[in-house]
C-alpha positions as CSV (number, residue, x, y, z in Angstrom):
1,X,53.9,7.3,92.6
2,X,57.1,5.5,91.8
3,X,59.2,5.5,88.6
4,X,61.6,2.6,88.7
5,X,65.3,3.0,87.8
6,X,67.4,0.4,86.0
7,X,69.1,-1.8,88.4
8,X,72.4,-0.4,89.5
9,X,71.5,3.3,88.9
10,X,71.7,5.9,91.6
11,X,68.7,7.8,92.9
12,X,69.8,11.2,94.3
13,X,66.7,11.4,96.5
14,X,65.5,8.1,97.8
15,X,63.0,9.8,100.0
16,X,60.5,10.0,97.1
17,X,60.3,6.2,96.8
18,X,58.1,5.6,99.9
19,X,54.8,6.8,98.5
20,X,52.0,4.3,99.2
21,X,49.3,4.0,96.6
22,X,47.1,1.6,98.5
23,X,43.5,2.5,98.7
24,X,41.6,-0.6,99.7
25,X,37.8,-0.8,99.8
26,X,36.2,-3.0,102.4
27,X,33.6,-5.7,101.7
28,X,30.9,-3.3,102.8
29,X,29.8,-0.6,100.4
30,X,31.6,2.6,100.5
31,X,29.7,5.8,100.5
32,X,30.6,8.5,98.0
33,X,31.9,10.6,101.0
34,X,34.2,7.8,102.2
35,X,35.7,7.3,98.7
36,X,36.3,11.0,98.3
37,X,37.9,11.2,101.7
38,X,40.2,8.4,100.7
39,X,41.2,9.9,97.5
40,X,41.8,13.3,99.1
41,X,44.4,11.7,101.3
42,X,46.4,10.5,98.3
43,X,49.8,12.2,97.9
44,X,50.4,14.8,95.3
45,X,52.3,13.5,92.3
46,X,56.0,14.4,92.2
47,X,58.4,13.6,89.4
48,X,61.2,11.4,90.7
49,X,64.8,12.5,90.3
50,X,67.0,9.9,88.7
51,X,65.0,9.9,85.5
52,X,68.2,10.6,83.7
53,X,69.4,7.1,84.6
54,X,66.4,5.4,83.0
55,X,65.9,6.6,79.5
56,X,67.8,8.3,76.7
57,X,67.4,12.1,76.3
58,X,65.1,11.5,73.3
59,X,62.4,9.9,75.4
60,X,63.1,11.4,78.8
61,X,61.3,14.6,78.0
62,X,58.2,12.7,76.8
63,X,58.0,10.8,80.1
64,X,58.5,13.9,82.1
65,X,55.7,15.7,80.4
66,X,53.4,12.6,80.7
67,X,54.0,12.3,84.5
68,X,53.4,16.1,85.0
69,X,49.8,15.4,83.9
70,X,49.2,12.7,86.4
71,X,46.8,14.0,89.1
72,X,47.3,11.1,91.6
73,X,48.1,7.4,91.8
74,X,45.5,4.8,90.9
75,X,43.7,3.4,94.0
76,X,44.0,-0.2,94.9
77,X,42.0,-3.0,96.5
78,X,42.6,-6.6,97.6
79,X,42.6,-9.8,95.6
80,X,43.1,-12.3,98.4
81,X,46.4,-11.2,100.1
82,X,47.5,-9.3,97.0
83,X,47.2,-5.5,96.8
84,X,46.0,-4.8,93.3
85,X,45.5,-1.5,91.5
86,X,41.9,-0.9,90.5
87,X,43.1,-0.5,86.9
88,X,45.1,-3.5,85.7
89,X,47.2,-3.3,82.6
90,X,46.1,-5.6,79.8
91,X,48.6,-7.4,77.6
92,X,46.9,-7.7,74.1
93,X,48.8,-4.7,72.7
94,X,52.1,-5.9,74.2
95,X,51.7,-9.4,72.6
96,X,51.0,-7.8,69.2
97,X,47.3,-8.7,69.1
98,X,44.2,-6.6,69.3
99,X,40.5,-7.1,68.7
100,X,39.7,-4.9,65.7
101,X,36.5,-6.2,64.2
102,X,37.2,-6.4,60.4
103,X,40.3,-4.3,60.3
104,X,43.2,-6.4,59.0
105,X,46.3,-4.3,59.7
106,X,46.1,-3.7,63.4
107,X,48.2,-6.7,64.6
108,X,51.0,-5.7,62.2
109,X,50.7,-2.0,63.3
110,X,51.0,-2.9,67.0
111,X,53.9,-5.3,66.3
112,X,55.8,-2.6,64.6
113,X,54.9,0.1,67.1
114,X,55.6,-2.0,70.2
115,X,59.3,-2.4,70.3
116,X,60.8,-3.5,73.5
117,X,61.6,0.1,74.5
118,X,58.0,1.0,73.9
119,X,56.8,-2.0,76.0
120,X,59.1,-1.0,78.8
121,X,58.0,2.6,78.6
122,X,54.3,1.6,78.9
123,X,55.1,-0.5,81.9
124,X,57.1,2.4,83.4
125,X,54.3,4.9,82.9
126,X,51.7,2.4,84.3
127,X,53.8,1.7,87.4
128,X,54.5,5.4,88.0
129,X,50.7,6.0,87.8
130,X,50.1,3.4,90.5
131,X,49.1,0.5,88.2
132,X,50.9,-2.4,90.0
133,X,49.5,-5.4,88.1
134,X,49.3,-6.7,84.6
135,X,47.3,-9.6,83.1
136,X,49.8,-11.5,81.1
137,X,50.3,-14.7,79.2
138,X,53.1,-17.2,79.7
139,X,54.7,-16.4,76.3
140,X,55.2,-12.8,77.3
141,X,56.5,-13.4,80.8
142,X,60.2,-13.6,79.9
143,X,60.1,-10.1,78.5
144,X,58.1,-8.9,81.5
145,X,60.6,-10.5,83.9
146,X,63.4,-8.8,82.0
147,X,61.7,-5.5,82.6
148,X,61.3,-6.3,86.3
149,X,65.0,-7.2,86.6
150,X,66.4,-4.3,84.7
151,X,64.2,-1.7,86.5
152,X,63.9,-3.3,89.9
153,X,60.2,-3.4,89.4
154,X,57.7,-5.0,91.8
155,X,54.9,-5.2,89.3
156,X,52.6,-8.3,89.7
157,X,51.3,-10.5,87.0
158,X,47.9,-12.3,87.0
159,X,48.8,-15.0,84.5
160,X,46.2,-16.4,82.0
161,X,46.4,-20.2,81.7
162,X,45.3,-22.4,78.9
163,X,44.5,-26.1,79.4
164,X,46.4,-28.2,76.8
165,X,44.6,-31.5,76.2
166,X,47.7,-33.6,76.4
167,X,48.8,-32.1,79.8
168,X,46.0,-30.3,81.6
169,X,48.3,-28.6,84.2
170,X,51.4,-27.9,82.1
171,X,50.5,-24.2,81.3
172,X,49.5,-23.6,84.9
173,X,52.9,-24.9,86.0
174,X,54.5,-22.6,83.5
175,X,52.6,-19.7,85.0
176,X,54.0,-20.7,88.4
177,X,57.5,-21.0,87.1
178,X,57.4,-17.7,85.3
179,X,56.5,-15.8,88.4
180,X,52.8,-15.4,88.5
181,X,51.1,-13.7,91.4
182,X,47.7,-15.1,90.7
183,X,46.4,-17.4,87.9
184,X,43.1,-17.5,86.0
185,X,41.9,-19.8,83.2
186,X,41.4,-18.1,79.9
187,X,37.8,-17.0,79.2
188,X,37.4,-18.9,76.0
189,X,38.7,-22.0,77.7
190,X,36.4,-21.8,80.7
191,X,33.5,-21.0,78.4
192,X,34.2,-24.0,76.2
193,X,34.5,-26.4,79.1
194,X,31.2,-25.2,80.6
195,X,29.5,-25.4,77.2
196,X,30.7,-29.0,76.7
197,X,29.9,-30.0,80.3
198,X,33.5,-30.7,81.3
199,X,32.8,-29.8,84.9
200,X,35.0,-32.4,86.6
201,X,38.0,-31.3,84.6
202,X,37.5,-27.7,85.5
203,X,37.1,-28.5,89.2
204,X,40.5,-30.4,89.1
205,X,42.1,-27.4,87.4
206,X,41.0,-24.9,90.0
207,X,41.8,-27.2,92.9
208,X,45.3,-27.6,91.5
209,X,45.9,-23.9,91.1
210,X,44.9,-23.3,94.7
211,X,47.1,-26.2,95.9
212,X,50.0,-24.3,94.4
213,X,49.1,-21.4,96.7
214,X,47.6,-19.0,94.1
215,X,44.3,-17.2,93.9
216,X,42.4,-19.1,91.2
217,X,40.2,-17.2,88.8
218,X,37.5,-18.1,86.3
219,X,37.8,-16.3,82.9
220,X,34.5,-15.8,81.1
221,X,33.2,-14.1,78.0
222,X,29.9,-15.9,78.3
223,X,27.6,-15.1,81.2
224,X,26.5,-18.8,81.3
225,X,29.9,-19.7,82.7
226,X,29.5,-17.4,85.7
227,X,25.9,-18.6,86.2
228,X,27.0,-22.2,86.2
229,X,29.9,-21.6,88.6
230,X,27.6,-19.7,91.0
231,X,24.8,-22.3,90.8
232,X,27.2,-25.1,91.6
233,X,29.1,-23.2,94.3
234,X,32.3,-23.7,92.3
235,X,35.4,-23.2,94.5
236,X,37.3,-20.4,92.9
237,X,38.6,-17.0,94.2
238,X,37.7,-14.4,91.6
239,X,36.0,-13.8,88.2
240,X,37.7,-12.3,85.1
241,X,34.5,-11.4,83.2
242,X,34.0,-9.4,79.9
243,X,31.9,-6.4,80.8
244,X,30.8,-3.4,78.7
245,X,27.6,-1.7,77.7
246,X,26.2,-2.1,74.2
247,X,25.6,1.5,73.3
248,X,28.2,1.8,70.5
249,X,27.8,1.7,66.8
250,X,29.3,-1.7,65.9
251,X,27.6,-3.6,68.7
252,X,25.8,-6.7,67.4
253,X,22.0,-6.1,67.2
254,X,20.3,-7.6,70.2
255,X,18.1,-9.9,68.0
256,X,21.2,-11.5,66.5
257,X,22.9,-12.4,69.8
258,X,23.1,-16.1,70.1
259,X,24.5,-18.2,73.0
260,X,28.2,-18.7,73.0
261,X,28.9,-16.8,69.8
262,X,31.6,-14.8,71.7
263,X,33.8,-17.8,71.6
264,X,32.9,-18.8,68.0
265,X,34.1,-17.7,64.6
266,X,33.8,-14.3,63.0
267,X,31.7,-13.8,59.9
268,X,31.8,-11.4,56.9
269,X,28.0,-11.1,57.0
270,X,27.2,-7.7,58.5
271,X,24.3,-9.1,60.5
272,X,26.5,-11.8,62.2
273,X,29.2,-11.7,64.8
274,X,32.5,-10.2,63.7
275,X,34.8,-9.8,66.8
276,X,32.6,-6.9,67.8
277,X,31.1,-7.7,71.2
278,X,32.5,-9.4,74.4
279,X,29.5,-9.1,76.7
280,X,26.4,-10.0,74.8
281,X,24.0,-9.3,77.7
282,X,25.4,-6.5,79.8
283,X,22.1,-5.9,81.7
284,X,21.9,-9.6,82.7
285,X,25.6,-9.4,83.7
286,X,24.8,-6.6,86.1
287,X,22.0,-8.6,87.7
288,X,24.0,-11.8,88.0
289,X,27.1,-10.1,89.4
290,X,25.0,-8.4,92.1
291,X,24.8,-11.7,93.9
292,X,28.4,-12.8,93.4
293,X,30.5,-12.6,96.6
294,X,33.9,-12.7,95.0
295,X,36.2,-10.1,93.4
296,X,35.1,-9.2,89.9
297,X,37.7,-8.1,87.4
298,X,36.0,-6.6,84.3
299,X,37.8,-6.7,81.0
300,X,36.9,-5.4,77.6
301,X,35.3,-2.5,79.4
302,X,36.0,-0.3,76.4
303,X,34.7,-2.8,73.9
304,X,38.2,-2.9,72.2
305,X,38.3,0.8,71.7
306,X,34.6,1.5,70.8
307,X,33.7,3.1,74.2
308,X,35.4,6.1,75.7
309,X,37.2,5.5,79.0
310,X,35.1,8.0,80.9
311,X,32.0,6.0,79.9
312,X,33.3,2.5,80.1
313,X,35.0,2.9,83.4
314,X,32.0,4.5,85.0
315,X,29.7,1.9,83.6
316,X,31.9,-0.9,85.0
317,X,32.4,0.4,88.5
318,X,28.9,1.7,89.0
319,X,27.5,-1.7,87.9
320,X,29.7,-3.9,90.1
321,X,33.2,-4.3,88.9
322,X,35.9,-4.2,91.6
323,X,38.8,-3.8,89.1
324,X,39.1,-3.1,85.3
325,X,41.7,-4.6,83.0
326,X,42.6,-2.3,80.2
327,X,44.9,-2.6,77.2
328,X,46.7,0.7,76.7
329,X,49.2,2.3,74.4
330,X,51.8,4.3,76.3
331,X,50.2,7.6,75.3
332,X,46.9,6.5,76.9
333,X,48.2,5.5,80.3
334,X,48.2,8.8,82.2
335,X,44.9,10.0,80.8
336,X,43.2,6.6,81.6
337,X,44.7,6.7,85.2
338,X,43.4,10.2,85.7
339,X,39.9,9.3,84.3
340,X,39.7,6.3,86.6
341,X,40.7,8.1,89.8
342,X,38.2,10.9,89.0
343,X,35.4,8.4,88.5
344,X,36.2,6.5,91.7
345,X,36.1,9.8,93.6
346,X,32.7,10.6,92.2
347,X,31.1,7.2,92.0
348,X,27.3,7.3,91.8
349,X,24.7,4.6,92.0
350,X,26.8,1.5,92.7
351,X,24.5,-1.2,94.0
352,X,26.9,-4.1,94.4
353,X,29.1,-4.3,97.5
354,X,32.9,-4.1,97.0
355,X,34.5,-7.5,97.3
356,X,38.1,-6.4,97.2
């Protein structure tokens, strides 16, 4: 567990900086005993001295109390050559956008709450908890890089690329130039390309990402995108797939779930889609992903706040996810980290092999 200092500050005890949070899982399924053994070997959490050099006295006490509650660092796995925490920080809240069904004030609330100090505090807490990776967009990378520079942070960014029609590779190049560690193509974009049959263009995109030396990922809300990629043997490195159960109140009734509505408009009609589901067919997703031999990053695992972390994380990992990507407020980071490590230490009926 490591809390980073602003560049140029003095750490009175550098010996506490060497804690390693790596906890890889091999491609073969781990038994419950093996996972528990690995977690038992994780170091006890210690608050780093030098915290006085990071924050003002007003926020220092809050951070100290938060870190005292951390039971152990988040385990990690492999994404190609990258060591990636099993919990990845999402960026929706940091970029002032959140899925909120028919609530109209949430983006404004988040924008006002998430000052730069709050953003940096969230990143600090996540990194201290062992979360070493964020999914980010190019427009937020400058602020992320400012954080890394000021606090000498080693946090990685899996960058989400769009595909502008006038220059297919321009946003990918921007991901590269902004310091991405891996690149995936936005779920709505991949879904639309597959829906419209633009397979050749997608193939060129992923070949280009790989030619730059990056792991190339397929983003997908729609299961049809994964099914097509697998059927065609599409040459990519990982999937970023929406994945959550549908046992929550605002989930769309099953009889009203139509193909590709996840990437379509929202409606005011209560019986239609209104930004309220991101995996329309979770049971089918479980079956399809069982046969996928690539790392699987699950996102929207909490259905944008409708599912409690202890339920959403367990569902995701027991049903095949190798990582979960979670958008979090600063006050949720430590509790979510503790919940995830507890679940990974007591994982039940996972049927899919680990591919990370």
